[in-house]
N, C-alpha and C positions, 0 to 999 in steps of 0.2 A: 133503626132506619138503615138502608144500605149506606155504607160509609163512603160514598163518592166524595162527600165533602169533608170527611174526617179521616186522617191518616191512621195507620196502625198505632197502637198504644205506645210502642217504643219510639216511633217518630214523634208522636204527640208529646211524650215525656221530654224528648230533646228540645222540641219547640217551646215547651213550657219553661224549661230551664233558661233557654235563650231569652225568652220574653221577660222573665222576672229579673234577670240580670240587667236587661235593658231598662226596665222600669226603675231599678235601684239607683240609676244614675241621676235621678231627679226626684224631688219630693212634691207630691201633689197636695195642695192645701184645699180646705173646704171653700166652697163658693161663698163670697161675702153676702150674697143675697139670701142664702139659706132657702128654706121651703116656704116662701111667702107669696108665691104666685096665686092668682085667683082662678080656680078651675071652672068657675061659672062663665068666664069670658072666653071668647074665641082664641084658640092658641094652637100652635103646631110644635110637636116634639119630633126628634130624630132618633130612630132606632137602628142600631147596627147589629147585624147577625152574620153568622159564618156559613149558613146553608147555601148551597149552590145548585144542586141537582134540580131539574125541572119540577118533579113531584114535591120536593121539599119547599121550593120557592112558592109553589102554588099553595101549599099548606100554610106557610107564613102569611101570604096575602089574605087567605081566608080568616086566619086568626085575627089579623089587624082589622079586617072588614067587620068582624063581629064586635070588636072593641069600639070602632068608630060609630057603629049603629047604636051601641049602648051609651056612648058619650059623644053625641053629635057635634059638640063644640070643641072637641079635642081631635086634631088631625095628626096622623102619624106619617112622617117621611121615612120610608124604609130603604136601607142601604144594605145589600147582601154581599156574601162572599168576602167578608172582612176577616183578616187574620188577626191573631193575638198581637203580633208586632204592630200592626196598624192601630189596633184598639188602644194599646199602651201609649203610643205616640199621641193619639188624639186626647186621651185622658189627661196626659201631662200638659198638652198645649192649650186645650180649650178652644174658644173661638166660636164664631157663629155657625160654622159648618161641623163642629164637633158633635158627637152623639149625646143625647140626654139619657138614653137607655142603651145598654150593651148586652149582648149575650156571648158566651164563650163555651167552647167544648172542653176547656181545660180546667178542671176543678183544682188542679195543682196550683193554680195562680191565686186562689182565694186568700191565702195568707198574705201575699204581697199586696193584693187589692185592698185588703182591710188595713194592714199595718201602715201602708203608705198614705192612706186617706184618699186614694184614687176614686173609690166608690163610697157613697154615704152609708152610714149605719142605718139599716132598715128597721131596727127594733122599735124606735119611736113611731114609725109609720104603722107597723103591725099593732102596736099597743093602742094607738089612737083609733084604728079600725076595729079593734076588739077581736083580732085574729091571733090565736095561739099557734105559733109554728110547731110546737111540740106535739100537738094533736092534729095538725093539718097535714104535715109532711111525714113520710116514712122516716123511721129513726135515722138510718144512715144518711139520707138526703138532708135531713135537718142538721146533722153533724157537719157534713162537708161544705155547707154554705156559710160557715161562720169561723172566726178565728179570735181567740182570746176574748170572748164575750161580745165581739163586734160582728153583727150579722150583716155584712155588706153585700151579700148576694142571696138569691132565692133560687130554688130548683125549678128548671124549665124542661120537664121530661127527664127521664133517667135511663141508665143502662144497667142491666143485670146480667151476671155471668153464670152460665150453667154448662151442662155436658150435652153435646150432640153425639149420637151414636148410630151406626149403621145396623139397622134391625136385621137386614138380610144376612150380614156377616155374623151377627149374634146367633141367629138361628142355625147357621151352618156350623158354628163352633159349639153348639149345644148350650148356649147361654140364654136363660129364659127371662132375665130382667136386668136393668142397669145396676151397676154396683153402688152400694150405699156406703161402704167403708173403703179406705185406701188399700187395705189388704185385698179386698175383693177386686178392686180396680186393677191392681198389679196382676192378680191371677187372670183376670179377664183379658188384660192387654197382652199377656203372654199367649193365651189361647188364640187370640185374634191375629197374632203375628205369624206371617208366612215368609220364611226366609227364601231368598233366591240368590245363589252365588254368595258374594260377600255383602249383599244388600238385602232388600226385602221386596217381595211381590205385594205384600200388604203389611203395614205396621199397625200394631194395636193402638198406639198413641205416640205422638211426638213430644217427649218431655223436655227437650232442650229449651233453655231460656232464649235462644235465638229463634225459636219456633214462633208459631202464630198465636199470640195472646197468652203464651205460657210465661208470664212475668212473675216475679216474686210476689207482688201484692195480690195477684189473682190466686196463686197457690195458698199464700198465708192466710187469706180471708177465711179459709175453712178451719183454721186453727184459732181464730179470734184473738189475734195478738194485740198488745198495747204498745204502740210504737214509741211513746214517750212516757216518762214517769210524771209524778205530780209537780216536779220542779222543772219540767220541760226538757230533761236530758234523755238521750237515746236509751231505750230499754232493750236494745237488740241483744245484749249479752246477758240480760237478767231474766227476761220473759222466756220460759221454756218453749213457748209456741214457735219462736223463730228457729230454734235448734231443731224442733220436730219438723218444721216445714222444709228446711234445707235438707235434713236427713231423708225425708220422704222423696223429695225430688231426685236426690242423688241415687236413691234406691231404685227409682223408676229408670233413670239413665242406665245404671249398671245392669238392671234386670232385663232391659230390652235390647241389649247388644253392646252397650258401652258408648262412650262419648264419640270416639272417632268414627265408628260405624254409622252412628246416627247422624252425625254431621255430614258425612259423605252422602248419605241418602237424602238428607234435607236439601242439599245443594242441587238435587235433580228435580225437586218438586216445584209446583206452580206458584204463582203469585197469590198473596193473601186476598186480594180484592178482585180477582178475576174468576172466570168460570173454571179454570184449571186448579183452583185451590185443592190440595190433596184430599180433603174430606169429600169434596164434590166428586172427585174422580175415583174414590174408593181406595186410594193408596194409603190412607190413614183411616182406621175404623172408628176412632173416638176423637173428639175435638173439644177442647175448652174454648168457649167463645161467648160473645154477647148475643142479645136477643135479635140483633139485625141479621145474624148469620142464617136464620131460618128462611127469610125471604130470599137471600142470595143463593142459598143451597137449593131451594125449591126451583128458583128461576133457572138454575144450571141444568135442570132435568137429569138428576143422577139416576143410574140404573139400579137403585135400591130404595128401600123405605127408610125415611129419616125418623129417628126417635129423639126425644128431648127429655132431660131429667136434671135435677140439681146435681152439683158436683158432690163427690163423696166427702165424708167427714172422718176424722180420726177414729180408729177402733176404740170402742168403749164410750164413744160420744154419739151413739146412734140417735139419741133423743134430739140432737141438733140437726139431723138430716133435713134438708130443705132450705138451708141458708146459702148465702153466696156473697160475692163481691158486688158492691153498688157504686156507680159513679154516674155522671150525666152532664147535661148542659146547665149552665148557671146564667143568671141575669142580674143586673144591678143598675143603679142610678149614678151617673157621673157627678162627682163632687163639684165640678165646674158648671153644671147645669143651672140655669136661671129659671127653670120650669120644673122644679122638683116635685111639686104637688101633682102637676099633670102627669109627670113621669111615673109617680107612684100609682096613680089611677090605672095606668097602663100595666105596670108591673103587677099590681094587685090582680087585675083581670086575667092576665096570661098565666099567672102562677097559682091562683086560688079559686077562680071561677070553675066549678066542676065541669060544666058543659064545654067551656073553652078548652080546658085541659084534655078532656075526653076527645073532642073533635080534633085537636092538634095531634094527639097520640094516634088517632085513627089515620090521620094524614101522613105523619112522619114515620109511624110504625116503631116508635120508642115506647118505653114503659111510662105510664102516667106518673106524675110526681106528687099527687095528693092521695091520701088514704081514701077519700070519698070517690075520686076518679077511678082508683083501682077496683072499687066495688061496683062501679056504675054499670047498669044493664045496657047502656048505650055504646059500650066498647064493642068494636067489631074486630075479630082476630081469628086466626087459625087456632083450633083447640089446643095445639101444642104450645102456643104462645102463653097459655095460662101458667105454665111452669115459671116463666119470668115474672109474671104478675105476683105470684105467690112468693118468689124469692125477694122481690122488692118490698112486699108487705111484711115479710118475716122480721120480727124485732131482733133476731139473732144474726141477721145479715150485717156485714161490716163494710167500712170504707177505710181509706187512708186519711189521717188527719192533716189539716192545713198546717203549713210551716211558713215562717217569715221569708225563707228563701225558696219557696215553691216546692218543686219536685226534686230538688237537688239531693235530698236524703234518700229518695227512692232510687235515683240513679246510682248513688253510692252503694246501696244494698244490692242492686242488680249487678253492678260491676263485680262485687265480691261473689255473687252467684255464678257469674261466668267463670271465675277462677276456681271455685269449688267444684262445679260440675265437671270441669275439664281435667281436674286433678292437679292444677297448678298450686292450689291452696289445699293442704292436706290436714291441717289442724283446725277443725271447725270452731272450737272454743276460742282459740287464739285469734282466728279470723273475725269472729263476731265481736270480740273485745276491741280489736283494732278498727273495725268498721264503725263501731259505736263512737269511738274517740274521734274519728274523722267527721262523723255527723255533728257531734257537739262542737267541734272546732269551726266547721262551716257555718253553723247557725250563729255562733258567737260573733264571727266576723261579719255576718249579714246584719247583725243588730248594731254594729258600731257606727 
């Protein structure tokens, strides 16, 4: 969907860290009533969500109307434009106006939601309903909605990351197809780069971590890293995927003009969420981004043809081409809710009913979050959008695992990335080891 309601991922990461630290100040216990409400009786549940754009709000209303038609005795009070901070406060406080069901754009909060008991474990509900999450949801979405065996959330549409490219610029540079490996990508980015003075008339790709969606987790997904070992300790210094990912990004930075030149150019470029995004204007010829960018770029009416493809994979791993990074919106049931059975009927409908998921996807323009919905002939989309459907369904696609302190470990990795790309950190192995130790220390403190 157009991200009018969702900030850039770096801003979302900062928000998630703030939210989980806020949530850590109090422990939310399970509701004493448990799931003993009678769903055959007239009842009303409250659903909090974060969408705010008119088209998104309309899609939510349509989704809720479909549920109420299928469950005429369960009514849904909908409250929109709710931030994670407000959601966390309500989950701790409870009360008659608190939500029974919440949705959040921040998958980084799943570990805190689950470990604190703020949201109930949905596993018993899925089991009772005879629904197997492992065969219902795409692999990555199934993974990011649980922590330490506690499935306290379920996926409610998803985001898939791929490569946007300027087909017109490609043809002018003599490039006939999108790159499939990172070496091809760097070669193409160089061909597409047109220098102008000490800057650029056109840059093949903006590789900086301060750029648009070029975060460490989005790069690293193409290397399929294991963020933690079996004991829950950071794997940053042990898994060669991380060293390969950092090396690749630094090679892109150095190969496209160097950090200082790129940063100077980046400062002249437009906002990520406006029509003057540098990919829209042709100032950047390739862009790492999510599925929502297609609608935004098309609406900006660029003077070139837009192409969409999966991101490249490491050389020698061409059989993995087609995978990508997956995240998305999550939903769950408040532990303080006295209407958990009714809340489950709503969660079950919006997350597993194929037609409901398909219709919501069509309205929001996010990736469907069930395998059946991904295959549904009722999906309506630009043909180029199929790239993201395929990435979401690809079992090799990855996500970032939940942690007890939310996205803190990702921020720690990203901060080292800033130091390494700029040249402030010169010893990659030493930096990875130090960063891993910091991650382990932070997690240990969060568990105290």
